[in-house]
N, C-alpha and C positions, 0 to 999 in steps of 0.2 A: 504494500500500500504506500502510495506516494503521499507524503505530507509536505504541504507547502508551508514553509516557515518564512516569516517576515522578520528580517533583521532590522531593528530600529536603531538608527544612529542618533546620538545626541547632537543637538544644535551647538555649534562652536560657541563657547562662552566669550562674550565681548568683555574682556577684562577691564577695559577703561570705563565702560558703562557701570560695571559692578562697583568698582572702587569709588567712582564719583557718587554713586547712590549711597554707598556705605559711609563715605566721608560726610555727605549731607546729613545722613541719619545721626552720626556722632555729633556733628555741630549743633543740630536741633535739640538733641537730648541734653547736651552740655549747657545749651542756652537756657533750657527749662530749669536745670539744676541751679544755674547762675541766678535766674530770676527768683527762685525759692530762697536762695542764700542771701541775696543782696537786693531786696525789693526797694522801690517799685520799678526801677528801670535798670536793674543789674549793675547799679553803681555801689561801690564798696564804701562803707563808713570805716571808722577807726575807733578802737576801744580807748578808754581812758587809761592813764598810767598812774601807778602807785607812787606814793611819796618817795619810796626808796629808788624807784626807777628814775623819777624826775631828778632827784639829787645826783644820781650817777651820770645822767646825760648832761646836766648843767655843770657838774664838777663842784658841787657845794655839799655841805652836810645837811642831813635831814633836820637837825635842830635849827639850822639857819632858815630853812623853808618854813618850819613851824612858827618861828619867831615872826617872819614876814606876815604870815597869815593872821596870827594873833594881834599884830599891830595894824592890820588892815592895809598892808602895803602889797602892791602887785596884784595879779589876778587872784580872785577868790576861788579856792578849790571846792569841789563838792565833798561834803562830809557826811559819812554814813551815821546811822544811829549808834554804832560802836566807836565812832570817832576816827574812822579810817578816811584819810584824805586822798582824793584822786584829782588829777589834772588832765584836761584834754591836750592834744598835741598843739592846738592853737594857743592854749594858755601857757604851754611851755615856751613858745616863742615870745609871748608877752612877758614871761618871767625873765627871759634872756635880755630883752630890751630894757626892762626895769633895772636889772643888775648891771647892765652896761652903763646906765646913766647914774646909778646910785651906789655902785659896788666899789671894790678895792681899786687900787691904782693899776692893777693888771687886768682889770675887768673887760678890756677890749676883746679878750679872748672869748667872752660870753657870746659875742656875735662875731664869729670867725670869718666874716666875709672877706673877699679879696680887697687888698688895699691898692693904692696907685702904684703901678709898676709891676704888680704881681700878675702872672700869666694864667689864663684859664687852663685848668688841669683837665686833660682828656685821658681817662684811664680805659684802655682797651682790655677786656677780659677774653682770653682766647684759649682754645684747645682744639686740636684737629679731630680728636676722638670723642664721641658722645659718652655720657655717663660719668664725666669727671666733676660734675657739680658746678659747671661754668655758669649756668643761668641762676642757680640758687645763690652762688657767690655774688654775682652782679646785683641781684635783687636785694640781698641783705646788706651789701655794701652801700648801695644807693640810699636805702632807707636809714641806715645807721648815720650816714653823713647828714641826712635831713634832720634826724632826731638830735644830732649834735650841733645844729644851728647853721649848716651850710646850705647854700642855694644849689640845688642839684637837678641835672637833666639826665634822665635815663634814655638811652638810645638803643632800641631793639633792632638789631640788624639781621636777626635770624628769621627767615620766612616762616618757620614753625610757630613763631610768636609766643613762646612760653613765658618770656618776661612780661609781655603785654597781658597775657592771661592771668598771671599772678597779681596784676594790678587792676583786675576787673574788666579788661577789654577782651572782646572776642571779635577780632577784626572782620572775619568773614560774615558776621551777622551785624556788627555795629557799623560796617562800611567806613571805618576810620581810615584816613590816609596814612601813609608811611613815609619814611625818609626818601623812598623812591620818587615821590612827587616833587621833592626838593633837589634831587640830583639827576633827574632824567635829562635826556639830551634834546628833546623836542620843545616846541613852544608852549607845552602844557605845564612846564615846570613852574612851581610856586615857591614863595619864600618859606623857609622852615618854620617861621612863626605861625603859619597857617595850619601846620600839622601837629603842633605841640598840644598835648592834652594835660590837664591837671590830674593828679592822683589823689587818693585818700590821705596821703601824707602831706601836711603843709610844708612847703619848701621843696617838694619833689614833683617835677613835671616829667612827662614821658613822651617820646615819639614812638607810637606803637608800630608793630610790624604787621605785614600781611603777605600773602603768597605772591603778590605783584612784585615784591622785592627781587624775586628771582629773575625778573626781566632785565635787571641791570647786568646780570652775567651774560645775557645774550646781546643786549644793546651795545655794550662797550666794545667788543671786537668790531662791530659794524661801524661804530663811530671812529674807531682808530683807523679803519681803512678808508674813511671818507676824506679824500684829498682836498675837498673844498672847505674843510673846517679843521681847526686845531684842538677842538674840545676833547675829542677822543684820546688824543696823544697825551693830554694832561688829565686823564680820568682820575688820577690819584689825588687831585686837589679838590674834588667835588664835595666831599663831606666837610673838609676844613673851610672851604668857601661858604658852605651853607651855615656852618656854626658861627662864622664871623658876624652874621646878621644879629645873633642873639648873645654875642660875647659878653656884654656888660650885664646880662640878666642872671648869669650863673657863676658859681665858683668852681664847680666840678661837673664834668660830663662822664657818665659811666656807660661804656659801649659794650653790649653783649653781642659778640661777633658770632657769625654762623660757624658750625663745626666743619668747615672746609676752607681750603686755601684758594679762594676765588677772588674776583675783582672787588667784591664788597669788603672782604677781610683786608686785602691790600690797601684799599682806600681808607679803611678805618685805622690801620697801623700807621699810615703816613700822616694822618691827622692827629695821632696820639702823642701825648707828652710822656706817657708811661704805659707799660704793658704788664699785665698780671696773667701768668700762665698757670692754669690749674692742672694739677697732676694727681691722679689716683695711684697710690704707691703699690702697684702690681706690675709684674714683669712685662706683660703684654702692653699695658698702658704706657710704661716708660719707654719701651721699644718704639711704640707708635709716636710718642712725643719726640724721640730722637729723629725719626724720619721727618716729622713735621718741621723741626728746627733746621734740618738740612735743606728741605724744600724752601722754607721761608728765607733762609739766608741766600740761597741761589736765586730767588726771585727779587729780593730787595736790592741786591747789588746792581743789577741793570736798571731797576726803577730809580735808584739814587742817581745813576749816571744820566738818566733821562731828565733829571731836575727835581726829583722828589726830595722833600726835606724830612728825612727820617732821623730826627734828633731827639732821642729819648732822654728824659731827666733821670729816669730809673726804670728798671724792670725787675720783676721778682717771680719766683716759682712758689706757688701756694699748694701745700699738700692738703688734699681734700679727702673726705670719706675715710679718714684714718682710724684704724682700730689698734691702739697701742699694745693690746694683749696678743695681737696676731704677730708672731715672731718674724715671718717672712716680710710683712709690711714694715715692721720696725727696722729690719735689716736694710730694706730698700730706702727708707727715709735716711738712715745713717749713710748709706752709699751716696745719695743725692747731696746730702749736706757736706760730705767729704769732697765730692766732685765739684760742686758749685759754690760752696762756702756761703758768703754773705748774700748771694743772689737767691738763696732759699729763705723764705720768711721764717723767723724764729718760732712762730706759733703755727699749729696745724688746726684745720677744721675737722673735728671728730665726726665719725659716722654716728648718726643718732636717729632713733625712731621718731624723736620729737620733730625733726625736720621733715621726714617723710609723712608723718601723720598730719602735720600742718598743710603740706602740699595737697593732700587729698581734698581739702576744702578750699584749695586755691588761695592759701594764706602763707605768710612767712611767720617765723617765730616772733617777730616784733608785733604781729597782729593778733595771735591767738591768746586766749585767756590762760593764765598759768594754771588755774583750777581745772582746766579741761585735760590736763596731762599729769602723768606721774611726776611729782615734784622733783625728785632727784634727777630724773632724765632731762627734764626741762632745764633745771639749774645748770647741769653739766654742759648742755648744748649752748645755753646762753653765755656761759663763761668762756667757752671756746670762741664763740662769735665775737664777744667783746675784745678778746685778746687779738684775734686776727684783724678785725676791722680797726681796732685802735692802733695797731702797728701800721696799717695802710694809711690811715689818716695822718699818722706821724710822718710818713714819707711824703704825703701831699704837702703838709706844712713845711717840711724841710726843703721841698722844691721851691717854696715861696721865700725861703731864707729865714724862717722863724721857728721857734720851738713850740711844741704843743704844751700848753699850760693846763694843768689839772689840779 
């Protein structure tokens, strides 16, 4: 008996349609979560800070702040029924200004803005390999600088927009512009002031990222080959030229570079006054970083010959996600310290569940309530952050030719 069998073949899967659909689903779901967490318009607010935290960020004693409150001087904190005092971030700025006007002779450091002759500091945070804590480092550094009284601009250069997301922006849904709009080569280019957004941290603004940033990687080779214009040949000046428009508004710019050595990263590095290279102390990560440094050096030499001003005031390696009890990691840190000496920051950022737990809700450690976490874990992570960021702020102030007073 003959049996006619029909062989059914699957319709070829249109991969690009599937991933576009799935990407759209993820964005919409995350947007709904964002709306639930930060109503009514997915905008983040910021918690209040305890007396101890405010004293630390201002560099004064808690007793001094209590005295100011009791005497009715400076911003009035909120006081709970138990007598616990808390200040908003805006009130912290008010306290700085009050102390600057009525404090000690060295009180100018309470408002550590740039002085005449001090150059805008542009800190590029880079790593060629993902997972090194680059974006987490950039976010916490920018927020720490703001909390300690600096005027800060965070510049998200990564098309994945993780830094933007941490600050409450979801560019594919918010339709926010990116730095691409200020550095593009056509007549649609706009001033960077039109793409800067405020964040929930007073003193901290951001230029969000979006997927359109990737277009710069394709536009630049075309612009370089355009014989009717010299703009492409000097592509490495585009970010520094854009920043020049808002130079007087900020003290420090923190740039979260993409995890690749493309035109965006090169343009960021040539605009930078300093570079922070994040390293996870594992063999494969260090090997990858070695290759990154070789590639970077090989690219920057001809760029310098073409007229780029690659003049760093400092650069440092920051050990991230460090587990001191992990013997191979401890050996790798010792190896790097021996190899690079003072170019490795003295302090390391420890691996902590506190950081990852905060990230789940699109927050940093400076945003989460201490009561929401295990106290010892939170305190340990915050201590490491304070050490790392304090050391970097010291380098920024040293570049200005002054000492950090605390």
